[in-house]
VORO-302844 format. One record per atom (N, C-alpha, C): y, x negated, z negated. Coordinates in steps of 0.001 Angstrom, whole numbers, plus 524288, in hexadecimal, padded with zeros to 5 digits. Atoms other than C-alpha are relative to their C-alpha. Layout:
! VORO-302844
+-------+-------+-------+
!    c2 !    c1 !    c3 !
+-------+-------+-------+
!     Y !     X !     Z !
...
+-------+-------+-------+
This chain:
! VORO-302844
+-------+-------+-------+
!    c2 !    c1 !    c3 !
+-------+-------+-------+
! 8024E ! 802AF ! 7FBA1 !
! 7C952 ! 5059D ! EFF07 !
! 803E3 ! 7FC0B ! 80217 !
! 7FC98 ! 8040C ! 7FDE3 !
! 7CEA5 ! 4F95D ! F053C !
! 802E4 ! 80217 ! 804C0 !
! 7FCD2 ! 7FE5B ! 7FB9E !
! 7D957 ! 4FB1D ! F0F43 !
! 7FDD5 ! 7FDAC ! 80508 !
! 80240 ! 801AD ! 7FB12 !
! 7D1F9 ! 4FA27 ! F1C14 !
! 7FEEB ! 804D3 ! 80345 !
! 8012A ! 7FB9C ! 7FC97 !
! 7CE75 ! 50290 ! F2798 !
! 7FB11 ! 802BA ! 7FE10 !
! 80471 ! 7FCF5 ! 801C7 !
! 7C58A ! 50D5E ! F22E5 !
! 7FEBC ! 80432 ! 803FD !
! 8018E ! 7FBB6 ! 7FC9A !
! 7BDC1 ! 51707 ! F2AE5 !
! 80170 ! 80523 ! 7FD51 !
! 7FE93 ! 7FAE5 ! 80224 !
! 7C067 ! 5257D ! F28ED !
! 7FC77 ! 801A2 ! 7FB79 !
! 80398 ! 7FE90 ! 80439 !
! 7B445 ! 52717 ! F2067 !
! 80191 ! 7FD5E ! 7FAE7 !
! 7FE61 ! 802D0 ! 804B1 !
! 7B8E8 ! 51CAC ! F16EA !
! 8055C ! 801DD ! 7FE22 !
! 7FACA ! 7FE12 ! 8016F !
! 7C701 ! 52191 ! F1740 !
! 7FFB8 ! 80538 ! 7FD2D !
! 80053 ! 7FAC0 ! 80239 !
! 7C28D ! 52F2F ! F138B !
! 7FE04 ! 80014 ! 7FA5D !
! 801F7 ! 8002C ! 80569 !
! 7BC70 ! 52AD0 ! F069D !
! 80482 ! 8000F ! 7FC22 !
! 7FC08 ! 7FFD3 ! 8041A !
! 7C475 ! 52E46 ! EFAB1 !
! 7FDF0 ! 7FDB6 ! 7FAE9 !
! 8027D ! 80213 ! 804BA !
! 7BAB6 ! 5297E ! EF07C !
! 7FAD7 ! 7FD7D ! 80190 !
! 80507 ! 80292 ! 7FF09 !
! 7AF48 ! 52003 ! EF09C !
! 7FC46 ! 80176 ! 7FB93 !
! 80408 ! 7FE84 ! 803C6 !
! 7A2F1 ! 524D3 ! EE9E7 !
! 7FB8E ! 7FC0E ! 80054 !
! 80465 ! 803AB ! 8002D !
! 7985A ! 51B58 ! EE58E !
! 7FC08 ! 8021B ! 7FC21 !
! 80425 ! 7FE24 ! 8036E !
! 78B5A ! 51F95 ! EDFE8 !
! 7FF5A ! 7FC7F ! 7FB48 !
! 8008A ! 80317 ! 804C8 !
! 788E1 ! 51B54 ! ED203 !
! 7FA60 ! 7FF9A ! 7FE1F !
! 80578 ! 80025 ! 80199 !
! 77A1E ! 51D02 ! ED18A !
! 7FD44 ! 7FAEB ! 80140 !
! 80226 ! 80515 ! 7FE76 !
! 77774 ! 50FC5 ! ED7E6 !
! 7FA66 ! 8005B ! 801FD !
! 80516 ! 7FF4E ! 7FD7F !
! 76B91 ! 51537 ! EDF1F !
! 800C3 ! 80293 ! 80551 !
! 8002E ! 7FD2B ! 7FB07 !
! 7688C ! 5199E ! EECF6 !
! 7FD01 ! 80509 ! 7FEF6 !
! 8025C ! 7FAF4 ! 80132 !
! 765CC ! 5281C ! EEB7E !
! 7FB09 ! 80100 ! 80333 !
! 8049E ! 7FF3A ! 7FCB6 !
! 75C07 ! 52816 ! EF6D7 !
! 7FBA5 ! 7FC31 ! 7FE90 !
! 80404 ! 803C5 ! 80192 !
! 754FB ! 51B9D ! EF2B4 !
! 7FD4B ! 801C1 ! 7FAFD !
! 80241 ! 7FE10 ! 804E4 !
! 752F2 ! 52182 ! EE52B !
! 7FBF1 ! 80438 ! 80130 !
! 8039F ! 7FBBD ! 7FEA7 !
! 74C86 ! 52D8D ! EEB54 !
! 7FAEA ! 7FDFB ! 80259 !
! 80489 ! 801EF ! 7FD17 !
! 74332 ! 52535 ! EF362 !
! 7FDF3 ! 7FAC9 ! 7FDF9 !
! 801CD ! 804D3 ! 80276 !
! 740EC ! 519B9 ! EEA25 !
! 80151 ! 7FB35 ! 80356 !
! 7FE53 ! 8045D ! 7FCC1 !
! 74882 ! 510A3 ! EF334 !
! 80352 ! 7FC1D ! 7FD02 !
! 7FCB5 ! 80412 ! 80252 !
! 750C3 ! 504AD ! EF0A9 !
! 804DE ! 7FF5D ! 8035B !
! 7FB18 ! 800B1 ! 7FD34 !
! 75ED8 ! 50214 ! EF456 !
! 80254 ! 7FAB3 ! 7FEC5 !
! 7FD59 ! 804FF ! 800B9 !
! 7676D ! 4F616 ! EF5C0 !
! 80582 ! 800F4 ! 7FDEE !
! 7FAA9 ! 7FEAD ! 80198 !
! 77561 ! 4FB63 ! EF4F0 !
! 800D6 ! 805D1 ! 800BA !
! 7FF02 ! 7FA5F ! 7FFDB !
! 77B28 ! 508DE ! EF33E !
! 8054A ! 8014B ! 80260 !
! 7FB3C ! 7FDFB ! 7FDA2 !
! 78575 ! 510B1 ! EFA91 !
! 800A0 ! 805B2 ! 7FE6F !
! 7FEF2 ! 7FA8E ! 8014E !
! 78BF6 ! 51D9D ! EF703 !
! 802E6 ! 8029B ! 80480 !
! 7FD98 ! 7FCF6 ! 7FBD0 !
! 78F32 ! 5279B ! F0180 !
! 80513 ! 8025C ! 7FDFC !
! 7FAEF ! 7FE05 ! 801A4 !
! 79D80 ! 52B58 ! F00D1 !
! 800CA ! 805BB ! 80176 !
! 7FFAD ! 7FA73 ! 7FEC4 !
! 79AEC ! 538E9 ! F0641 !
! 7FD34 ! 8034C ! 7FBEE !
! 8031F ! 7FCBE ! 8038C !
! 79027 ! 53DFD ! EFD54 !
! 7FEBD ! 7FD73 ! 7FAC4 !
! 800D1 ! 802A4 ! 804FD !
! 78F09 ! 533AF ! EF298 !
! 7FA89 ! 7FDF1 ! 7FEFA !
! 80546 ! 801FC ! 800C4 !
! 780AF ! 53040 ! EF478 !
! 80017 ! 7F9FD ! 80015 !
! 80082 ! 805AD ! 80022 !
! 77D10 ! 5222F ! EF117 !
! 7FAA1 ! 7FE8F ! 8020F !
! 804D5 ! 80184 ! 7FD59 !
! 772E7 ! 51BDB ! EF9E3 !
! 80015 ! 7FA2D ! 8012F !
! 8008E ! 80599 ! 7FF0B !
! 76E07 ! 50E70 ! EFDDA !
! 8025E ! 7FE4F ! 8053B !
! 7FD60 ! 80251 ! 7FB78 !
! 77439 ! 5056A ! F07E8 !
! 7FC21 ! 7FE56 ! 80434 !
! 8033F ! 801B0 ! 7FB9E !
! 76F28 ! 4FFD3 ! F14B6 !
! 7FCAD ! 7FB31 ! 7FECF !
! 8035D ! 8045B ! 80194 !
! 76993 ! 4F3DF ! F0DBA !
! 7FB2F ! 801F0 ! 7FD12 !
! 80463 ! 7FD9B ! 802C4 !
! 76062 ! 4FD24 ! F0699 !
! 7FBEC ! 801D8 ! 803F7 !
! 80422 ! 7FE93 ! 7FC4E !
! 75333 ! 5008D ! F0CC0 !
! 800C1 ! 80551 ! 802AB !
! 7FFAA ! 7FAB9 ! 7FDCC !
! 7563D ! 50F02 ! F0ED6 !
! 8055A ! 80170 ! 8023F !
! 7FAB4 ! 7FF21 ! 7FDE1 !
! 764D1 ! 50E21 ! F1271 !
! 801C2 ! 805B5 ! 7FF6F !
! 7FEEF ! 7FA79 ! 800D0 !
! 76723 ! 51B7C ! F0C63 !
! 805A1 ! 801A3 ! 8013B !
! 7FAA0 ! 7FE51 ! 7FEF7 !
! 77602 ! 51B76 ! F0D94 !
! 8010F ! 80082 ! 805D3 !
! 7FF3E ! 7FF80 ! 7FA5D !
! 775E3 ! 518EC ! F1C2F !
! 7FD14 ! 804C8 ! 80210 !
! 802DB ! 7FB46 ! 7FE83 !
! 76B81 ! 5237F ! F1DB6 !
! 8032A ! 804D9 ! 7FE7D !
! 7FCAE ! 7FBAE ! 801C6 !
! 7747F ! 52C88 ! F15ED !
! 8048C ! 800C4 ! 803CF !
! 7FBB2 ! 7FF9F ! 7FC3B !
! 77FC5 ! 52972 ! F1F1F !
! 7FE1E ! 80295 ! 80516 !
! 801F6 ! 7FDC9 ! 7FB17 !
! 7778F ! 52C88 ! F2B2C !
! 7FE70 ! 805B9 ! 7FF69 !
! 801AA ! 7FA97 ! 800E4 !
! 77248 ! 5391C ! F253D !
! 80493 ! 803A6 ! 7FED9 !
! 7FBC4 ! 7FC9F ! 801E2 !
! 77EDF ! 53E40 ! F1F2B !
! 80537 ! 7FF23 ! 802BA !
! 7FB0B ! 80123 ! 7FD6D !
! 789C3 ! 53799 ! F26B5 !
! 80469 ! 7FEA6 ! 7FC52 !
! 7FBF5 ! 8017A ! 803CA !
! 79103 ! 533B2 ! F1A5C !
! 801B1 ! 7FA62 ! 80121 !
! 7FE78 ! 804FF ! 7FDB3 !
! 79929 ! 52834 ! F1F31 !
! 800E1 ! 7FB61 ! 7FC57 !
! 7FE38 ! 80462 ! 8033E !
! 79D84 ! 52019 ! F136A !
! 7FCB1 ! 7FF69 ! 7FB17 !
! 802BB ! 80149 ! 804D5 !
! 7961E ! 51949 ! F0886 !
! 80313 ! 7FBD7 ! 7FD0A !
! 7FDC5 ! 80415 ! 80358 !
! 79A92 ! 510F3 ! EFD21 !
! 7FB8C ! 7FCE7 ! 7FDA5 !
! 803E1 ! 8030F ! 802D4 !
! 7931A ! 505CC ! EF71D !
! 7FFA6 ! 8021E ! 7FA74 !
! 800D9 ! 7FE47 ! 8055D !
! 78D29 ! 50A56 ! EEA56 !
! 7FE3A ! 7FB6D ! 7FC93 !
! 80167 ! 804AD ! 802F4 !
! 78ADB ! 4FC63 ! EE5ED !
! 8046C ! 7FE89 ! 7FC43 !
! 7FC31 ! 80196 ! 803E8 !
! 791AA ! 4F7D4 ! ED997 !
! 8033E ! 7FB70 ! 8021E !
! 7FC75 ! 8042B ! 7FE5A !
! 79D8F ! 4EF8A ! EDCF6 !
! 80176 ! 80021 ! 805C0 !
! 7FEA6 ! 7FF85 ! 7FA7B !
! 79DF9 ! 4F384 ! EEB56 !
! 80371 ! 804D0 ! 800C7 !
! 7FC4D ! 7FBC5 ! 7FF19 !
! 7A93F ! 4FBE7 ! EF000 !
! 80149 ! 8003E ! 805CC !
! 7FF1F ! 7FF94 ! 7FA68 !
! 7A7D0 ! 4FED2 ! EFE5C !
! 7FDAF ! 80504 ! 80228 !
! 801AF ! 7FB57 ! 7FD32 !
! 7A5C3 ! 509E7 ! F07EF !
! 7FE43 ! 7FE71 ! 80576 !
! 801D6 ! 800DD ! 7FAAE !
! 79E8F ! 50A70 ! F14EE !
! 7FFED ! 80542 ! 802D0 !
! 8002B ! 7FB5C ! 7FCB7 !
! 7A088 ! 51474 ! F1FB0 !
! 7FBEF ! 7FF12 ! 80442 !
! 80418 ! 80081 ! 7FC0D !
! 7943D ! 51616 ! F27DA !
! 8020D ! 80141 ! 80575 !
! 7FE2E ! 7FE30 ! 7FAE2 !
! 79B48 ! 51D30 ! F32E2 !
! 80326 ! 7FBCF ! 802C7 !
! 7FC6F ! 803C9 ! 7FDA4 !
! 7A5C5 ! 512F3 ! F3540 !
! 7FE8E ! 7FA52 ! 7FED8 !
! 801A4 ! 80538 ! 8019D !
! 79E5F ! 5074D ! F2FA4 !
! 8048B ! 7FD0B ! 7FD92 !
! 7FB5F ! 80227 ! 80291 !
! 7AA1D ! 504D3 ! F26FC !
! 7FED1 ! 7FEE3 ! 7FA3F !
! 800BF ! 801E3 ! 80553 !
! 7AA14 ! 4FD76 ! F1A13 !
! 80551 ! 7FF4D ! 7FD71 !
! 7FB21 ! 800EE ! 802D9 !
! 7B4B2 ! 4FD58 ! F0FBA !
! 7FEB1 ! 7FF2B ! 7FA40 !
! 80059 ! 800B7 ! 805A0 !
! 7B5C3 ! 4F81D ! F01F6 !
! 8044C ! 80344 ! 7FD76 !
! 7FC0C ! 7FCFA ! 802C8 !
! 7BD2A ! 4FFF7 ! EF7D0 !
! 8005C ! 7FE0A ! 7FA62 !
! 7FF3B ! 8015A ! 80586 !
! 7C299 ! 4FDF7 ! EEA25 !
! 7FDBB ! 8044D ! 7FCA5 !
! 80284 ! 7FC24 ! 8036F !
! 7BA84 ! 504A2 ! EDFBC !
! 803B4 ! 801D6 ! 7FBC6 !
+-------+-------+-------+
C-alpha cells in the first residue's frame, strides 16, 4: 500500500483478497446485472458496486458491518473503507 495515512481498518489488513469469478454472487441468484465488482475483505464475497442497480456490496456492508472492500476489476488495485470513507491504492 502507498505510504499515506490509513484508517485502522485498512492498517489491519495483512492480505488483499479479490474474487476471481468476475460475477456478482447476488445478481446471479436474482438474474440481475452489475457494472463493477468489489470483494469484501472480511468474508471474501464478491458483489456489485454502487453504480450497479442493486448496490449489493453496500447492502452487504450495512447488513454485516464488514468495513473494507477491494476492487475486483482487472487492473484496479484499491481498497475502500466504508466506516472511515477512506480510499487507498496498493501494489498488486
